C-alpha positions as a printed Julia matrix, in Angstrom:
53×3 Matrix{Float64}:
 107.21  83.87   97.18
 105.6   82.43  100.31
 107.71  81.22  103.21
 108.35  77.47  103.44
 107.28  75.99  106.74
 109.27  72.93  107.85
 107.09  69.9   108.53
 107.06  68.45  112.02
 105.44  65.44  113.63
 101.67  65.94  113.75
 101.55  68.29  110.76
 100.27  65.64  108.37
  99.32  62.01  107.87
  98.87  59.77  104.84
  95.36  58.87  103.72
  94.42  55.32  102.74
  94.93  56.4    99.12
  98.48  57.53   99.91
  97.9   61.3    99.83
  99.51  63.63  102.36
  96.74  65.23  104.46
  97.65  68.34  106.43
  96.24  68.68  109.95
  94.76  71.75  111.63
  98.07  72.06  113.5
  99.89  72.66  110.21
  97.27  75.07  108.86
  97.49  77.17  112.02
 101.3   77.29  111.76
 100.95  78.4   108.14
  98.76  81.25  109.34
  96.2   81.68  106.56
  93.42  79.89  104.66
  94.21  78.85  101.09
  90.47  78.4   100.3
  91.07  74.95   98.78
  88.56  73.14  100.98
  91.15  71.34  103.11
  89.8   68.48  105.21
  91.1   69.92  108.5
  90.73  73.65  107.86
  90.73  75.47  111.23
  89.6   78.71  109.55
  86.08  77.46  108.81
  86.27  77.65  105.01
  83.52  75.76  103.18
  84.36  74.91   99.56
  80.71  74.04   98.86
  79.42  77.43  100.0
  82.66  79.3    99.12
  82.49  81.02  102.51
  84.13  81.0   105.92
  82.19  80.22  109.09
């Protein structure tokens, strides 16, 4: 089971549709890329190309 990372201010925001959107700050704290095509992926993953930059 993966470690739960407590959320802090700046880790996410709510989109206009009401979804929780994680920021690059949160992804870096998590420490790995989940390869889900996250909007703010700091690891350079491209869901369209299925590759990392």
